[in-house]
C-alpha positions, 0 to 999 in steps of 0.5 A: 485523531483529529490533526487540522491544519489550518488554512496553511494552504487555500483549499485547491479547486476540485479540476483534476489539472489544479490538483496536481500538488495537493499538499496531503498525500495518504499512499505512499511507498518506500523499499520496505515494500515495492517501493523504490525510495527508502523512508529517508528519502521518500520523506525528504522528497515529500519536503521537496514536493511540498507536502505537509501530509505525509502517510507512508503505507508499504503493504503489509508492513508499517513504516513508522517510527519516533525517529521518522516522525521527528525527521518528517518534522524537522523538515516541516512535513507531518506523518500523523499516524501508521499506515498499511496497504493491504492486498484482499479478496472477497467473492473472487474480485480483489480490492486493495485497503489502507488503514491508517492509525495507531492500530496498525501497532497492534501486535496481533494485527500486524501479524494478521497483515503481514501474511500477503507479504509472506506467502509472496515471499515464501513463493519465490523462496521456492523458486530460489531453492530450484535455482540453487539445483543448477547453482550452489551460489545463489542465496536463500531468501532471508539473504536476499530479502535484505539485498544482500551483494557480493561485496557483503553490501545491503541494497534494502536491510529493512525489506519486507516484500520482495519482487522479481526487480528486486530479485534480480538485482540480486541474483545477477551479479551471483549468476553473473548474468544480466538483469533481463537473463537473470528474470528469465531463469528467475520468471521460469522457477516460479512458473515451476514452482506454481505448477508444483503447488497452483494455490501459490498465485491463488488469491484466496489464498494469497490475500486476506479476506476482505471482510475480516480486515475491516473488521480487525482494523476497527476494532484494533483501532484503525481506519479503513480506506478503500484504495484505487476502487476502480483498479480491476475495471477493464472499461471506464463504462464497465458496468459496476454493479458488483463494485456498487455491492460490495462498497455498500457491504464494506461501509457496514462493515465499518469502511469509512472512505475511499479513493476517488482518483488513480493512476490505476484508473482508466479515466485521469483524476477524479472519477465522478461515478464514483464519487457521485456512489462514494457520497450515497452510500456516506464514504468520505473522499479520500486521495494519494499519489500511491506513489512508488517512484517508478515514474508511474505518479507523483508526490501529491498527485490525487492528494487531498486539500487541507480541509478535506484531510481534517475530515478525514484524520477526524475518523482516525482513532486515538491511539487506545482507541480499540473497540469490542468486536461487537462494536466492529461494524459501523 
């Protein structure tokens, strides 16, 4: 899917400081998963920040609709295609894969992608069941997921992924406790859940297999992109041979691009070694802020220039661009 921006803004230099407000942000989150802004407010914030292109990549959930596209267009922001961020695991290593394109709307792929959210939410649901033994008024998982408060209001009616913070905001008024005391109770209940069923925290049970994600995404018409590749390294100078091995394997499976900078990385801004490796392997450069609204990043940070986006967008399949499974490998 090629949606060129043209030369509406001069291409930004590659220096980290000058890329602080790039016009394209391909990695953002809303209250549908673990972001702080609802989709409409995120779009408004993107327009205020001067973004031209925004992709919402909620965890294992598609936040994209004709109405959101229209709202964004009215504010001068393009929502070019649906996106998701999927938590995956490969040979014990955890990777986050961004998927872009109409294939995100494929029902089979959406059901496959939803598993990490379901497993994480069910873990919190079991903790709620334990808390209910001492406090019968503790609400069930569906009510907490919607953010239902005692006054009848809902904090996040469309949420698909619960965090401890989300859960505590709902439980605190029910338990008549402060948020920190509520968090302590919830944390103790989660520890008991994990003791009873260690699989609840096992990445192999919680996350999706990286190769299967890449192949399935490619098959249904998505562009798979690796998010913040260096996020699991403890030090900037840590050995990267495992990452290089896995990136080469993922490229053979159909991975087409990777982010070159992230606030999750030790080095602020673009990592030269990673950039050189991607060029050698044949992966395009991608970028985005990983914005959550929590102050750790800002819209446009580590994003793309117009020209960089045009190159990446040309790789996104058009609607109906599903491929046969045997052709899923690039």
